[in-house]
C-alpha distance (Angstrom), angle and dihedral (degrees) to the residues before:
residue distance angle dihedral
M1 . . .
M2 3.83 . .
K3 3.75 112.3 .
K4 3.83 113.3 -164.3
L5 3.76 136.7 141.6
I6 3.82 95.2 -101.5
N7 3.80 139.7 103.7
E8 3.83 119.5 -146.6
V9 3.89 111.4 -2.9
E10 3.84 92.9 -128.6
N11 3.89 90.1 60.5
V12 3.81 98.3 46.1
V13 3.86 96.6 106.1
S14 3.83 97.8 38.3
E15 3.79 93.6 49.6
Q16 3.81 94.6 45.2
V17 3.85 92.5 47.5
E18 3.86 91.9 47.0
G19 3.85 86.7 53.5
L20 3.87 91.3 50.2
V21 3.90 90.2 50.7
L22 3.72 94.0 45.4
A23 3.83 88.2 52.4
N24 3.77 93.6 49.2
P25 3.79 111.1 44.5
D26 3.81 92.4 -172.6
L27 3.86 88.6 71.1
T28 3.76 125.0 80.0
L29 3.83 125.1 -154.1
V30 3.81 122.0 -148.2
T31 3.74 112.3 -168.9
D32 3.83 105.6 -170.8
P33 2.93 98.4 77.4
Y34 3.78 102.1 5.2
F35 3.77 123.8 -112.3
I36 3.85 140.7 123.6
Y37 3.77 126.8 -136.8
H38 3.76 140.7 -178.8
E39 3.87 114.0 -114.7
K40 3.83 97.2 -146.4
S41 3.76 101.5 59.9
K42 3.86 107.4 107.5
G43 3.78 125.8 131.2
K44 3.77 98.9 32.2
V45 3.80 142.3 73.4
S46 3.83 109.2 -72.8
L47 3.84 115.8 -129.2
V48 3.66 118.0 -154.0
S49 3.80 130.1 -176.3
G50 3.81 136.9 166.3
G51 3.74 149.3 148.1
G52 3.75 142.2 149.1
S53 3.75 116.4 -24.4
G54 3.82 120.3 -114.2
H55 3.73 96.7 74.6
E56 3.82 96.6 86.7
P57 2.89 135.4 -167.5
L58 3.90 80.1 34.4
H59 3.03 114.4 111.3
A60 3.80 115.7 -9.5
G61 3.74 92.8 44.8
F62 3.72 90.1 63.3
I63 3.75 99.6 57.1
G64 3.79 110.5 115.4
K65 3.82 147.0 78.7
G66 3.83 110.6 -26.7
M67 3.85 95.1 15.2
L68 3.82 136.4 46.3
T69 3.86 124.6 -3.6
A70 3.84 93.8 -157.2
A71 3.73 146.1 -7.9
C72 3.78 135.1 -152.6
P73 3.85 112.8 -148.6
G74 3.74 119.3 -159.4
A75 3.83 127.2 -164.1
V76 3.73 115.9 -68.0
F77 3.85 107.2 -57.5
T78 3.82 90.9 -11.3
S79 3.83 126.2 111.5
P80 3.78 120.5 -108.4
T81 3.87 114.7 -109.8
P82 3.84 124.3 -100.8
D83 3.87 91.1 -115.5
Q84 3.87 89.2 58.2
M85 3.75 92.1 52.2
M86 3.78 93.7 43.7
E87 3.80 97.7 46.0
C88 3.82 89.1 47.1
G89 3.76 92.1 53.0
K90 3.90 88.8 49.9
A91 3.86 93.5 48.4
I92 3.76 101.7 48.8
P93 3.86 123.7 68.1
N94 3.80 103.5 -74.1
E95 3.90 106.6 164.6
E96 3.70 89.2 106.6
G97 3.78 94.6 42.9
V98 3.74 137.9 -94.9
L99 3.81 121.5 -105.3
Y100 3.78 120.4 -164.7
F101 3.81 124.9 -153.1
I102 3.77 111.3 -149.6
K103 3.79 125.2 -169.3
N104 3.88 109.6 -143.2
Y105 3.77 102.1 -102.1
T106 3.78 120.4 127.2
G107 3.90 97.6 -121.5
D108 3.83 92.4 46.0
I109 3.91 92.2 48.2
L110 3.87 92.2 50.1
N111 3.75 97.3 45.5
F112 3.80 96.5 40.9
E113 3.78 90.4 48.7
M114 3.89 89.6 54.5
A115 3.79 89.9 49.3
V116 3.85 92.0 51.2
E117 3.82 90.9 51.6
M118 3.82 94.1 47.3
L119 3.93 91.1 47.7
H120 3.82 89.3 51.1
M121 3.84 89.1 52.9
E122 3.82 87.2 53.7
G123 3.75 89.6 56.6
I124 3.76 96.6 -108.4
K125 3.82 121.7 142.2
V126 3.75 104.1 -120.6
G127 3.83 139.2 170.7
S128 3.77 138.6 172.2
V129 3.78 140.8 -153.8
V130 3.83 125.9 -159.7
I131 3.83 116.6 -144.1
D132 3.83 115.3 -152.5
D133 3.86 106.8 161.2
D134 3.85 103.3 143.1
V135 3.73 109.7 110.0
A136 3.82 95.0 -177.4
V137 3.83 97.9 89.2
K138 3.80 136.4 7.9
D139 3.87 95.1 -145.0
S140 3.74 129.2 15.3
L141 3.90 139.0 174.7
Y142 3.88 89.2 -78.4
T143 3.75 107.1 36.9
A144 3.74 152.2 28.6
G145 3.72 108.5 -123.7
R146 3.80 126.7 1.8
R147 3.68 120.7 -14.8
G148 3.78 122.7 -114.7
V149 3.85 112.1 -123.0
A150 3.74 139.1 143.2
A151 3.75 101.4 -17.3
T152 3.85 81.2 77.7
V153 3.84 88.3 78.8
L154 3.76 93.2 53.4
I155 3.74 95.8 45.2
E156 3.93 92.2 47.2
K157 3.78 89.6 51.9
I158 3.76 96.6 48.8
V159 3.80 98.0 42.1
G160 3.82 87.5 43.7
A161 3.78 87.6 61.0
A162 3.82 91.7 49.0
A163 3.85 89.8 51.5
E164 3.71 92.2 47.7
A165 3.85 88.8 52.5
G166 3.75 89.3 56.5
K167 3.86 100.9 -103.3
D168 3.85 112.4 158.7
I169 3.81 126.1 -115.9
E170 3.76 93.4 -95.9
Y171 3.74 91.4 56.0
C172 3.82 94.0 45.6
E173 3.77 92.2 47.7
A174 3.82 95.3 48.8
L175 3.88 89.4 46.3
A176 3.83 92.2 51.5
T177 3.80 91.4 49.1
R178 3.89 91.2 49.3
L179 3.79 90.8 47.6
N180 3.70 92.3 51.9
N181 3.77 93.1 50.7
R182 3.85 88.1 52.5
S183 3.80 94.5 51.5
R184 3.80 135.0 86.6
S185 3.81 132.8 174.2
F186 3.80 138.2 -172.0
G187 3.78 128.7 -175.9
V188 3.79 141.4 -170.8
A189 3.72 134.8 -165.8
L190 3.82 127.2 -145.1
S191 3.93 90.6 -174.8
A192 3.79 137.4 2.1
C193 3.82 127.5 -100.7
V194 3.74 123.7 -116.2
V195 3.77 115.7 -123.4
P196 3.81 106.7 -146.2
A197 3.90 92.4 -135.9
N198 3.87 89.8 53.7
G199 3.80 99.6 40.5
K200 3.81 94.8 -152.8
P201 3.83 137.4 71.8
S202 3.73 114.1 -73.8
F203 3.78 92.1 -131.3
V204 3.80 138.6 2.1
L205 3.82 126.9 -121.6
A206 3.73 125.8 -171.2
D207 3.79 117.2 -115.4
N208 3.80 91.0 -100.3
E209 3.83 97.7 41.2
I210 3.79 137.7 95.4
E211 3.81 130.6 -170.1
F212 3.80 99.5 -122.5
G213 3.83 110.4 -151.4
V214 3.82 96.3 11.1
G215 3.86 121.5 178.1
I216 3.78 125.2 -129.3
H217 3.84 93.1 -105.1
G218 3.94 89.0 50.0
E219 3.78 92.7 -95.8
P220 3.83 111.7 163.6
G221 3.77 120.5 -94.4
I222 3.79 133.6 -156.9
E223 3.79 93.9 -54.7
R224 3.82 147.8 -47.5
R225 3.68 108.5 -82.7
E226 3.81 135.1 -172.0
Y227 3.75 113.0 -98.0
K228 3.89 116.1 -132.6
D229 3.74 108.6 157.0
V230 3.84 143.0 -41.4
D231 3.87 95.1 -92.9
T232 3.84 91.6 53.5
T233 3.78 93.5 46.4
T234 3.78 93.3 45.5
S235 3.87 92.0 50.4
Q236 3.82 89.9 49.9
M237 3.79 90.6 51.1
L238 3.80 92.5 48.0
E239 3.75 90.7 48.9
E240 3.84 88.7 57.2
L241 3.77 93.2 47.6
L242 3.84 97.0 47.4
A243 3.83 93.4 41.6
S244 3.81 91.5 53.6
D245 3.79 107.8 117.9
A246 3.81 125.1 -142.5
Y247 3.80 105.4 -73.5
S248 3.83 122.8 -150.5
R249 3.67 121.6 -160.2
V250 3.81 141.8 157.7
L251 3.78 114.7 -112.6
K252 3.82 128.9 177.5
T253 3.80 120.0 -115.5
W254 3.82 129.0 -175.6
D255 3.84 115.1 -113.1
R256 3.84 101.8 -148.5
E257 3.71 93.7 -167.7
E258 3.84 96.5 51.6
G259 3.76 94.5 32.1
T260 3.83 93.0 -131.4
W261 3.74 142.9 104.0
I262 3.81 117.4 -99.4
E263 3.74 128.6 -171.1
T264 3.78 117.3 -124.7
E265 3.80 130.2 -175.0
Q266 3.82 111.9 -126.8
T267 3.78 127.0 -176.0
T268 3.86 128.0 -159.7
E269 3.75 116.7 -123.2
A270 3.80 121.3 -110.4
F271 3.81 118.8 -119.0
E272 3.76 117.7 -126.9
K273 3.76 134.8 -173.2
G274 3.80 110.0 -88.7
D275 3.87 93.2 37.1
E276 3.71 117.3 136.0
L277 3.82 111.3 -130.2
I278 3.88 138.9 -163.1
V279 3.74 105.9 -140.9
L280 3.80 124.6 -157.0
V281 3.80 119.7 -172.5
N282 3.78 99.9 -171.2
G283 3.81 126.8 -170.1
L284 3.80 117.9 -136.6
G285 3.83 93.6 -137.9
G286 3.86 105.9 -85.9
T287 3.85 100.9 57.5
P288 3.81 120.4 102.3
E289 3.76 113.8 -119.3
S290 3.83 89.5 -124.2
E291 3.77 89.7 61.7
L292 3.73 90.2 49.6
F293 3.80 90.5 56.2
G294 3.82 88.2 50.4
A295 3.76 88.4 56.3
Y296 3.80 92.2 44.1
R297 3.85 88.3 55.5
K298 3.81 89.7 63.5
V299 3.83 94.5 41.0
H300 3.85 90.9 54.0
T301 3.85 96.4 46.4
E302 3.75 93.6 44.8
L303 3.82 95.5 46.7
E304 3.83 91.7 49.2
A305 3.76 92.4 47.0
A306 3.78 89.3 52.4
G307 3.75 91.0 57.2
F308 3.87 99.7 -99.7
K309 3.88 124.6 126.5
V310 3.76 117.8 -133.2
A311 3.72 98.9 -141.3
R312 3.81 100.2 171.8
T313 3.85 133.7 8.5
L314 3.80 138.0 -158.1
V315 3.83 121.7 -178.0
G316 3.79 125.0 179.3
N317 3.75 144.9 61.2
Y318 3.76 108.8 -42.2
C319 3.76 108.2 134.9
T320 3.73 108.7 26.6
S321 3.80 142.9 171.4
L322 3.75 102.6 -135.7
N323 3.84 105.9 -92.1
M324 3.87 99.0 -18.0
E325 3.80 116.2 146.2
G326 3.76 109.5 -132.4
F327 3.78 141.4 68.5
S328 3.72 143.4 -129.3
I329 3.80 135.4 -139.9
T330 3.75 123.8 -139.5
L331 3.68 124.7 -170.3
M332 3.86 123.3 -168.0
K333 3.72 124.6 -171.8
A334 3.80 105.9 -130.0
D335 3.85 136.7 -162.3
K336 3.85 133.1 -177.2
E337 3.83 93.4 -81.0
T338 3.80 91.6 48.3
L339 3.60 94.9 51.2
E340 3.76 95.0 45.1
L341 3.74 88.9 53.8
W342 3.74 91.7 46.4
D343 3.79 91.1 53.9
A344 3.87 93.3 49.7
P345 3.85 115.1 110.7
V346 3.79 117.6 -83.8
D347 3.90 127.0 -175.2
A348 3.69 112.4 -173.4
P349 3.83 129.1 134.3
S350 3.79 94.3 -101.7
L351 3.82 102.7 26.5
R352 3.77 121.9 44.6
W353 3.81 135.9 160.9
G354 3.78 142.6 132.1
C355 3.86 92.9 26.2
């Protein structure tokens, strides 16, 4: 028997989002179609994200000053619909343009692309950036190419600061693309999550096993590995992250002048000794924060020993998979501009400093 803090399964997302909005009066909920936006967002580029629910606080927890303007939550692990994304883009301030952040999952890509095309037909300046930071696998059950995971949090924060500072949509779009190419993530699961509609774990691990390279929906990784301890697992994850070669792939971008999609080749940047890094140790929903700090201890000491400088750090649950036990590590190569934008004030329900 599944035991979770929910009522009817079909009302899980709506009731949880209603609670988030009631707890944060600066947020406004629209129910037909479903999206959430921040009321004090005029005079700047609007930043919109979204995706299947179950990854909270991503994305709705990051709506606020210095971060997202709005988010479109789908059902658990299910992409929001094109009309959610389009109506959201029409309802929020859009004079400076609307920029969508899209995690690289097939459903999200298709639906966001339709929304971009429809907004363009409405005469709204629009752009999009695909995020694909997971180095574990090239293709998965949900996507062609690398998956978009926790680097989304870092990118939304940094580009949010740029938008808050008055940068135009071209600047914000180019910045997001550059940050994505400087980011890489890797995750492991100690146990599976329970999707409310299923009522049971989405996969089963033996007591001594971990899913090495897991996705945020529970997708398989590289392999099932024997679990020894946190230091061993963390070292193995860092080995995968630092050994990841530059990765070239073709991604679609929206040509605003021509009003059409174009294919562009993008290549991730290599990491070199001496690089400054923003480091995120991210819980997947069921891991105590104390254990995440235990993992961060090993991340920090190994990166410094390898010749990198840990410039900024974030530890906690930011891009989760319901109640999955496990964690991910995200490394983002930083420069002076990136760090200044990272340090800028942010005031969102699940990320707040400098305010």
